[in-house]
N, C-alpha and C positions, 0 to 999 in steps of 0.2 A: 592394565588398564587398558581398555584403545580409546580413540579420538573417534569419535564422528565426523564425517566430512557430507555438504552438502554436494550432490549431484547438479549439473546443469541444468538438470530436467526436474531439479525438483524447486528452483525457483522460479515464483511467478513473473513473467514475464512485465516490461511497462505500459501501460497502454497510451499511447501517445492522444492528446488531445483530439477529438475530430475537429473536420475541417469549418465545420459552424462556431463552435465553438471557441474557433483561434480567430477567426474574423471577428467575432462579437468581441475578445478581447482587445483586437489592435481596435477596434471603434472605441471602446471606451480609455483606451491610453491617448488617443488624437482627443478624443472632448474633452478629457483633462486639461491636457496641453492646449488646447483653442480656451477654455475657460482661464487658464493662466495669463493668456498672453493680449487676450482682446480686453481689458482695462488700459493696456498701453496703447495698442491700437488705437483705442478711442480718442485717447488723449493727440497722440502722434495726427489723427485727423483731423486735428481740430485746429491744428498750427500749418498744415502741408496742405490739406484740400477743403476745409471748410473756412471760408476767409469771408464773412460778412463787411458789408460795403462800411469801409471809413473806418477799419479796424487793423491796428499797425502793431507787429508784434518788436516789443523792445529790444528782446535779446537776437541775438543772428543764430539762424537755423543752420545746423550742419549736418553732412551727411553722418548720419549714427557709425560710431567707432568703440567696438568693444573695448573694454579696459582687460590689461591681460590678466594671465589668470598668478603670475608671478606673486609671493610674498613680498609685503614692505617691511622692515623695519621697523617697529614705534619706536618714539621718542620718549626719553623717560622712562617711566612705569608701564605705559603703553604696550600693549601686544601688537603680534606683527598684524599687519594690514594688509588684508585679502579681498577681491573683486565680489567673492560672496557674501560679506559682511556688508555690501553694499545695498546688497541686492533684496527687493521688497521695501524700498524706499526711494523718495526722489533724493536727492545729494547736491550738496553746492561743493563747488571745489576749487582749488586757487594753488599754483604753484609758485614758490618764493621764496628765496634764500633764507637761511634761518636767521639774518639779521634784521629781516622785514622792513623795508623801507617803508617810504609814506604810500606807496601804492599798495603795496602787501596789506599795511594797518587801514588804510579804506577799503581795500577787497574783504577783508578779516569783518569790519562793521558792516559792512553793507547787507555778508553774506547773512550774519547774527540777526539784523534787524528784519532781513525779509524772511527769517524761519519765526521771529516772534510776533511778526505781524501775521502769522497762518494760525493766531489764536490755538483753539482746540486742535486744531490739524497741524499742532507744528512738530508733534511727535511722528509723522509721517515726513519730515525732513531731516536730513544727515547734513554735517559739514565737514568738512577734509582739509589740512593742509598739508601740499606735499613740500618737504623741502628740498631744494633743488642742489646746493652745495654741498651737502655732505655734514656741515657744521652742524652743532647742537645749537637750539636758541637759549636766548638768556634767561634769567629767574624771569626779566621787567617783561619778556615775550611770553609767559608761560602764565604769567599770574593776572595778566590784562584781564579787562572786564570781556574784549574781543575773542580771547582764547580760553575760556572758562572751560573745562571739563563738561560743568553744567549745562553748557549751550549747546552738549552735543560735537563738540568738536575733535578729532581722529587727527593725529599730527602723526606722519612717519616720514622717511627717508625714500624719496622716488627715485627711480632706476632711468635707465634711458626707455626702456619697453612702455613704461608708464608715461613719459614727457610728450613718446613719440605720437602717442593715442591721443594728443591734445591740440586740435588743429587752430595754427596762428596762435601758440604762446606768446602773452605779452604781459609786459607788468600790467598788475591791476585787474587782470583779465578773472572773471569768475567762469567755472563752465558748469551744466546742467546733466546730470546722469540721472537716466531713466530706472526705473525700478529693477530694469533685467541688466542694468551695469553697461548699457551704451551711453557715451560721451555726444548728447545732443543739441547742445545749444551754447553758444557763448556771449557772456555780457561783460561788453569791454569798458574799461575806466572811465568814469566823467568825473569832471571837476564838482560838481554837488555832489557829493554822497548820500547825502538827504534824500533828494532826487533820483539817483542812481537806486535806493533801495527802496524807494517806491515803485520805476518801475521792475525791477527784478519781483518787488512782491506782487504786480497785477498777475505778472507771465504764472507766476508759481500759483499762484490762485486760481488759474481756469487749468489748469494740469492737475490739481488736485480736485478739482472740479469734478472732472471728466473720466477720474480715474479712481478707481475702488482700493486698486492695492494699498496695502497697508490701513485701509479704514478701519477702526477697530480693532487695532495691533498690526504689530509688524507680522508679514506673511514671507 
């Protein structure tokens, strides 16, 4: 029995795409990328570029900082938290020790109320609590109304890289992360939690209005 072999001359050469086809492919990829980022650019423009007379942002605008790619261990039965999970939605993020003092509890309340106030748009908003001390929250923290998983709260242990991406980290501060994973705004603690929730709600409503990302489901 003999085994046939293919000579190199029997192989069909692989045809390279003509230059015109390559250029069309690159244009298509660029257009797709532009479509993905335009909603976020429009949202940013409403805060950074277009400032109607008399309008004041309630949160402090930050130079956008991309969250790290490193995975964070989830608390309890929650899985690891990665930046990709936050992409496609606006996320309200706070960092505090597991014991969760008054400032932490206030920030959890404010983030929960601001999300609920978005009504039919609230599925476009997520919540994250980064634990800064490596401890585990007690049952009273995990079963409270402000930490309910039904309210889209993810809890994970922070690492140094994630904490370094939160400018001006302070007790009770809430950070807004855009749908591309950038930290772009900070809301500082206020004595009146109800007023703080209203202020955060207004800024969030404006961003959701001018961003189509997540509308009709997460993207």
